[in-house]
ZANU-564599 format. One record per residue: residue number from 1; chain; x, y, z of N, C-alpha, C, O in turn. Coordinates in steps of 0.05 Angstrom, whole numbers, plus 5000, padded with zeros to 4 digits. Each point is the difference from the previous one (the first is absolute). Layout:
% residues N
<pt seq="NUM" mol="A" n_x="X" n_y="Y" n_z="Z" ca_x="X" ca_y="Y" ca_z="Z" c_x="X" c_y="Y" c_z="Z" o_x="X" o_y="Y" o_z="Z"/>
...
//
This chain:
% residues 68
<pt seq="1" mol="A" n_x="4832" n_y="0576" n_z="3011" ca_x="4984" ca_y="5017" ca_z="5012" c_x="4987" c_y="5018" c_z="4965" o_x="5016" o_y="5006" o_z="4983"/>
<pt seq="2" mol="A" n_x="4963" n_y="4997" n_z="5015" ca_x="4985" ca_y="5014" ca_z="4980" c_x="5011" c_y="5024" c_z="4992" o_x="5000" o_y="5009" o_z="4977"/>
<pt seq="3" mol="A" n_x="5012" n_y="5003" n_z="5044" ca_x="5010" ca_y="5032" ca_z="4994" c_x="5026" c_y="4996" c_z="4982" o_x="5004" o_y="5013" o_z="4979"/>
<pt seq="4" mol="A" n_x="5011" n_y="4970" n_z="5031" ca_x="5019" ca_y="4996" ca_z="4986" c_x="5005" c_y="4987" c_z="4976" o_x="5021" o_y="5002" o_z="4987"/>
<pt seq="5" mol="A" n_x="4953" n_y="4980" n_z="5005" ca_x="4994" ca_y="4997" ca_z="4969" c_x="4990" c_y="5018" c_z="4985" o_x="5002" o_y="5002" o_z="4975"/>
<pt seq="6" mol="A" n_x="4984" n_y="5014" n_z="5042" ca_x="4989" ca_y="5023" ca_z="4975" c_x="5006" c_y="5025" c_z="5005" o_x="4995" o_y="5017" o_z="4983"/>
<pt seq="7" mol="A" n_x="5015" n_y="4988" n_z="5035" ca_x="5015" ca_y="5023" ca_z="5009" c_x="4979" c_y="5028" c_z="5016" o_x="5005" o_y="5023" o_z="5008"/>
<pt seq="8" mol="A" n_x="4979" n_y="4964" n_z="4992" ca_x="4978" ca_y="5006" ca_z="5017" c_x="5010" c_y="5016" c_z="5026" o_x="5019" o_y="4988" o_z="5012"/>
<pt seq="9" mol="A" n_x="4972" n_y="5039" n_z="4999" ca_x="5009" ca_y="5005" ca_z="5027" c_x="4988" c_y="4981" c_z="5029" o_x="4980" o_y="4986" o_z="5001"/>
<pt seq="10" mol="A" n_x="5035" n_y="5019" n_z="5014" ca_x="4992" ca_y="4981" ca_z="5017" c_x="5000" c_y="5020" c_z="5029" o_x="5020" o_y="5014" o_z="5003"/>
<pt seq="11" mol="A" n_x="4963" n_y="4986" n_z="5013" ca_x="5002" ca_y="5016" ca_z="5020" c_x="4997" c_y="4984" c_z="5029" o_x="4978" o_y="4998" o_z="5010"/>
<pt seq="12" mol="A" n_x="5045" n_y="4992" n_z="5002" ca_x="5001" ca_y="4983" ca_z="5021" c_x="4987" c_y="5015" c_z="5031" o_x="5003" o_y="5024" o_z="5006"/>
<pt seq="13" mol="A" n_x="4986" n_y="4958" n_z="5009" ca_x="4993" ca_y="5004" ca_z="5023" c_x="5018" c_y="5023" c_z="5018" o_x="5022" o_y="4995" o_z="5009"/>
<pt seq="14" mol="A" n_x="4964" n_y="5029" n_z="4993" ca_x="5019" ca_y="5021" ca_z="5018" c_x="4984" c_y="5007" c_z="5026" o_x="5008" o_y="5021" o_z="5011"/>
<pt seq="15" mol="A" n_x="4977" n_y="4969" n_z="4998" ca_x="4993" ca_y="5000" ca_z="5025" c_x="4975" c_y="5023" c_z="4999" o_x="4977" o_y="4995" o_z="5008"/>
<pt seq="16" mol="A" n_x="5030" n_y="5024" n_z="4983" ca_x="4976" ca_y="5021" ca_z="4993" c_x="4978" c_y="4991" c_z="4976" o_x="4978" o_y="5010" o_z="4999"/>
<pt seq="17" mol="A" n_x="5029" n_y="4972" n_z="4984" ca_x="4984" ca_y="4989" ca_z="4979" c_x="4988" c_y="4972" c_z="5017" o_x="5015" o_y="4986" o_z="5014"/>
<pt seq="18" mol="A" n_x="4955" n_y="5009" n_z="4982" ca_x="4992" ca_y="4977" ca_z="4998" c_x="5008" c_y="4973" c_z="4997" o_x="4996" o_y="4980" o_z="5015"/>
<pt seq="19" mol="A" n_x="5019" n_y="5022" n_z="4957" ca_x="5012" ca_y="4975" ca_z="4990" c_x="5014" c_y="5003" c_z="4973" o_x="4989" o_y="5013" o_z="4982"/>
<pt seq="20" mol="A" n_x="5033" n_y="4975" n_z="5016" ca_x="5014" ca_y="5001" ca_z="4973" c_x="4975" c_y="4994" c_z="4979" o_x="4979" o_y="4987" o_z="5002"/>
<pt seq="21" mol="A" n_x="5034" n_y="5028" n_z="4974" ca_x="4982" ca_y="4995" ca_z="4974" c_x="5016" c_y="5012" c_z="4981" o_x="5016" o_y="5018" o_z="5003"/>
<pt seq="22" mol="A" n_x="4975" n_y="4967" n_z="4972" ca_x="5010" ca_y="5002" ca_z="4977" c_x="4988" c_y="5024" c_z="4979" o_x="4977" o_y="5000" o_z="4991"/>
<pt seq="23" mol="A" n_x="5040" n_y="5017" n_z="5003" ca_x="4984" ca_y="5020" ca_z="4985" c_x="4995" c_y="4991" c_z="4971" o_x="5010" o_y="4981" o_z="4989"/>
<pt seq="24" mol="A" n_x="4971" n_y="5037" n_z="5002" ca_x="4983" ca_y="4993" ca_z="4977" c_x="5023" c_y="4996" c_z="4973" o_x="5018" o_y="5017" o_z="4996"/>
<pt seq="25" mol="A" n_x="4979" n_y="4965" n_z="4992" ca_x="5018" ca_y="4998" ca_z="4977" c_x="4979" c_y="4986" c_z="4973" o_x="4985" o_y="4981" o_z="5002"/>
<pt seq="26" mol="A" n_x="5021" n_y="5034" n_z="4974" ca_x="4980" ca_y="4993" ca_z="4981" c_x="5011" c_y="4989" c_z="4969" o_x="5010" o_y="5019" o_z="4987"/>
<pt seq="27" mol="A" n_x="4990" n_y="4965" n_z="5004" ca_x="5016" ca_y="4989" ca_z="4974" c_x="4977" c_y="4998" c_z="4977" o_x="4977" o_y="4995" o_z="5007"/>
<pt seq="28" mol="A" n_x="5030" n_y="5010" n_z="4968" ca_x="4989" ca_y="5000" ca_z="4972" c_x="5011" c_y="4981" c_z="4987" o_x="5022" o_y="5007" o_z="4990"/>
<pt seq="29" mol="A" n_x="4972" n_y="4968" n_z="5005" ca_x="5019" ca_y="4982" ca_z="4988" c_x="4990" c_y="5002" c_z="4970" o_x="4979" o_y="5011" o_z="4992"/>
<pt seq="30" mol="A" n_x="5043" n_y="4977" n_z="4991" ca_x="4995" ca_y="4999" ca_z="4974" c_x="4990" c_y="4972" c_z="4995" o_x="5002" o_y="4985" o_z="5020"/>
<pt seq="31" mol="A" n_x="4986" n_y="5004" n_z="4953" ca_x="4992" ca_y="4976" ca_z="5002" c_x="5022" c_y="4975" c_z="4998" o_x="4996" o_y="4976" o_z="5000"/>
<pt seq="32" mol="A" n_x="5027" n_y="5036" n_z="4998" ca_x="5028" ca_y="4987" ca_z="5005" c_x="5010" c_y="4990" c_z="5031" o_x="5014" o_y="4981" o_z="5007"/>
<pt seq="33" mol="A" n_x="4974" n_y="5040" n_z="5007" ca_x="5005" ca_y="4997" ca_z="5026" c_x="5020" c_y="5024" c_z="5013" o_x="5007" o_y="5000" o_z="5024"/>
<pt seq="34" mol="A" n_x="5002" n_y="5020" n_z="4956" ca_x="5016" ca_y="5017" ca_z="5004" c_x="4983" c_y="5027" c_z="5014" o_x="4977" o_y="5005" o_z="4993"/>
<pt seq="35" mol="A" n_x="5038" n_y="5010" n_z="5030" ca_x="4996" ca_y="5017" ca_z="5012" c_x="4992" c_y="5027" c_z="4981" o_x="5021" o_y="5014" o_z="4999"/>
<pt seq="36" mol="A" n_x="4961" n_y="4998" n_z="4988" ca_x="4993" ca_y="5022" ca_z="4989" c_x="4997" c_y="5028" c_z="5014" o_x="5007" o_y="5022" o_z="4991"/>
<pt seq="37" mol="A" n_x="4979" n_y="4973" n_z="5034" ca_x="4994" ca_y="5019" ca_z="5020" c_x="5004" c_y="4989" c_z="5032" o_x="4989" o_y="4981" o_z="5009"/>
<pt seq="38" mol="A" n_x="5029" n_y="5035" n_z="5003" ca_x="5003" ca_y="4997" ca_z="5029" c_x="4996" c_y="5023" c_z="5012" o_x="5008" o_y="5022" o_z="4994"/>
<pt seq="39" mol="A" n_x="4974" n_y="4971" n_z="5031" ca_x="4995" ca_y="5031" ca_z="5015" c_x="5000" c_y="4987" c_z="5032" o_x="4989" o_y="4981" o_z="5011"/>
<pt seq="40" mol="A" n_x="5031" n_y="5042" n_z="4995" ca_x="5001" ca_y="4992" ca_z="5032" c_x="4992" c_y="5019" c_z="5017" o_x="5010" o_y="5022" o_z="4995"/>
<pt seq="41" mol="A" n_x="4971" n_y="4978" n_z="5027" ca_x="4993" ca_y="5020" ca_z="5010" c_x="5003" c_y="4993" c_z="5031" o_x="4998" o_y="4977" o_z="5010"/>
<pt seq="42" mol="A" n_x="5009" n_y="5056" n_z="5009" ca_x="5002" ca_y="4993" ca_z="5023" c_x="4978" c_y="5016" c_z="5019" o_x="5003" o_y="5010" o_z="5022"/>
<pt seq="43" mol="A" n_x="4977" n_y="4991" n_z="4962" ca_x="4981" ca_y="5012" ca_z="5012" c_x="4970" c_y="4995" c_z="4990" o_x="4997" o_y="4979" o_z="4987"/>
<pt seq="44" mol="A" n_x="4981" n_y="5036" n_z="5015" ca_x="4980" ca_y="4992" ca_z="4989" c_x="4996" c_y="5011" c_z="4968" o_x="4980" o_y="4993" o_z="4989"/>
<pt seq="45" mol="A" n_x="5036" n_y="5021" n_z="5000" ca_x="5001" ca_y="5013" ca_z="4976" c_x="5017" c_y="4979" c_z="4984" o_x="5015" o_y="4985" o_z="5012"/>
<pt seq="46" mol="A" n_x="4982" n_y="5016" n_z="4960" ca_x="5018" ca_y="4985" ca_z="4981" c_x="4992" c_y="4970" c_z="5000" o_x="5018" o_y="4984" o_z="4998"/>
<pt seq="47" mol="A" n_x="4959" n_y="5008" n_z="5003" ca_x="4988" ca_y="4975" ca_z="4997" c_x="4987" c_y="4999" c_z="4972" o_x="4984" o_y="5017" o_z="4992"/>
<pt seq="48" mol="A" n_x="5025" n_y="4964" n_z="4994" ca_x="4985" ca_y="4991" ca_z="4971" c_x="4972" c_y="4995" c_z="5004" o_x="4994" o_y="4987" o_z="5020"/>
<pt seq="49" mol="A" n_x="4988" n_y="5021" n_z="4964" ca_x="4966" ca_y="4999" ca_z="5006" c_x="5000" c_y="4984" c_z="4970" o_x="5019" o_y="4998" o_z="4985"/>
<pt seq="50" mol="A" n_x="4952" n_y="4989" n_z="5009" ca_x="4999" ca_y="4986" ca_z="4979" c_x="4996" c_y="5013" c_z="4974" o_x="5002" o_y="4991" o_z="4977"/>
<pt seq="51" mol="A" n_x="4992" n_y="5039" n_z="5033" ca_x="4996" ca_y="5014" ca_z="4975" c_x="5037" c_y="5008" c_z="4981" o_x="5004" o_y="5001" o_z="4976"/>
<pt seq="52" mol="A" n_x="5017" n_y="5001" n_z="5045" ca_x="5021" ca_y="5002" ca_z="4991" c_x="5010" c_y="4976" c_z="4988" o_x="5016" o_y="5003" o_z="4982"/>
<pt seq="53" mol="A" n_x="4979" n_y="4976" n_z="5025" ca_x="5006" ca_y="4973" ca_z="4990" c_x="4991" c_y="4996" c_z="4969" o_x="5014" o_y="4989" o_z="4983"/>
<pt seq="54" mol="A" n_x="4963" n_y="5021" n_z="5013" ca_x="4980" ca_y="4996" ca_z="4973" c_x="5016" c_y="5023" c_z="4979" o_x="5009" o_y="4994" o_z="4977"/>
<pt seq="55" mol="A" n_x="4994" n_y="5034" n_z="5036" ca_x="5014" ca_y="5021" ca_z="4982" c_x="5027" c_y="4987" c_z="4993" o_x="5007" o_y="5002" o_z="4977"/>
<pt seq="56" mol="A" n_x="5012" n_y="4982" n_z="5042" ca_x="5024" ca_y="4990" ca_z="4991" c_x="4999" c_y="4980" c_z="4981" o_x="5013" o_y="5001" o_z="4978"/>
<pt seq="57" mol="A" n_x="4970" n_y="4979" n_z="5031" ca_x="5003" ca_y="4978" ca_z="4977" c_x="4985" c_y="5013" c_z="4972" o_x="5007" o_y="4990" o_z="4978"/>
<pt seq="58" mol="A" n_x="4975" n_y="5029" n_z="5022" ca_x="4993" ca_y="5009" ca_z="4970" c_x="5023" c_y="5015" c_z="4989" o_x="5003" o_y="5003" o_z="4976"/>
<pt seq="59" mol="A" n_x="5011" n_y="5007" n_z="5040" ca_x="5022" ca_y="5023" ca_z="4985" c_x="5021" c_y="4979" c_z="4992" o_x="5010" o_y="5002" o_z="4977"/>
<pt seq="60" mol="A" n_x="4998" n_y="4978" n_z="5038" ca_x="5018" ca_y="4979" ca_z="4991" c_x="4992" c_y="4990" c_z="4980" o_x="5014" o_y="5002" o_z="4979"/>
<pt seq="61" mol="A" n_x="4968" n_y="4987" n_z="5020" ca_x="4985" ca_y="4985" ca_z="4968" c_x="4999" c_y="5016" c_z="4980" o_x="5004" o_y="4991" o_z="4978"/>
<pt seq="62" mol="A" n_x="4990" n_y="5033" n_z="5025" ca_x="4999" ca_y="5017" ca_z="4972" c_x="5036" c_y="5009" c_z="4992" o_x="5012" o_y="5006" o_z="4979"/>
<pt seq="63" mol="A" n_x="4995" n_y="4991" n_z="5046" ca_x="5033" ca_y="5005" ca_z="4987" c_x="5017" c_y="4979" c_z="4989" o_x="5020" o_y="5002" o_z="4986"/>
<pt seq="64" mol="A" n_x="4967" n_y="4976" n_z="5025" ca_x="5018" ca_y="4971" ca_z="4985" c_x="4982" c_y="5001" c_z="4977" o_x="5015" o_y="4999" o_z="4980"/>
<pt seq="65" mol="A" n_x="4958" n_y="5003" n_z="5013" ca_x="4989" ca_y="4998" ca_z="4972" c_x="5014" c_y="5021" c_z="4984" o_x="5002" o_y="4993" o_z="4977"/>
<pt seq="66" mol="A" n_x="5012" n_y="5036" n_z="5031" ca_x="5005" ca_y="5014" ca_z="4977" c_x="5033" c_y="4994" c_z="4998" o_x="5014" o_y="5012" o_z="4984"/>
<pt seq="67" mol="A" n_x="4996" n_y="4970" n_z="5030" ca_x="5030" ca_y="4990" ca_z="4991" c_x="4997" c_y="4981" c_z="4983" o_x="5019" o_y="4994" o_z="4985"/>
<pt seq="68" mol="A" n_x="4958" n_y="4992" n_z="5014" ca_x="5003" ca_y="4975" ca_z="4980" c_x="5003" c_y="5011" c_z="4972" o_x="5002" o_y="4985" o_z="4981"/>
//
């Protein structure tokens, strides 16, 4: 199941809900495939948007360049 592999929260069918669903889970991976940022949300807030990704990538590129 995806939730077991990613750590995403899973909301099973509980009768009062129309269907089971997987909560939002976002990952930003490094070029090597390692997780740099993970974000889990149980509601409508806390989701990555493209502006967040651009800012995070630029920050990490600057940080890596200054460490060389």
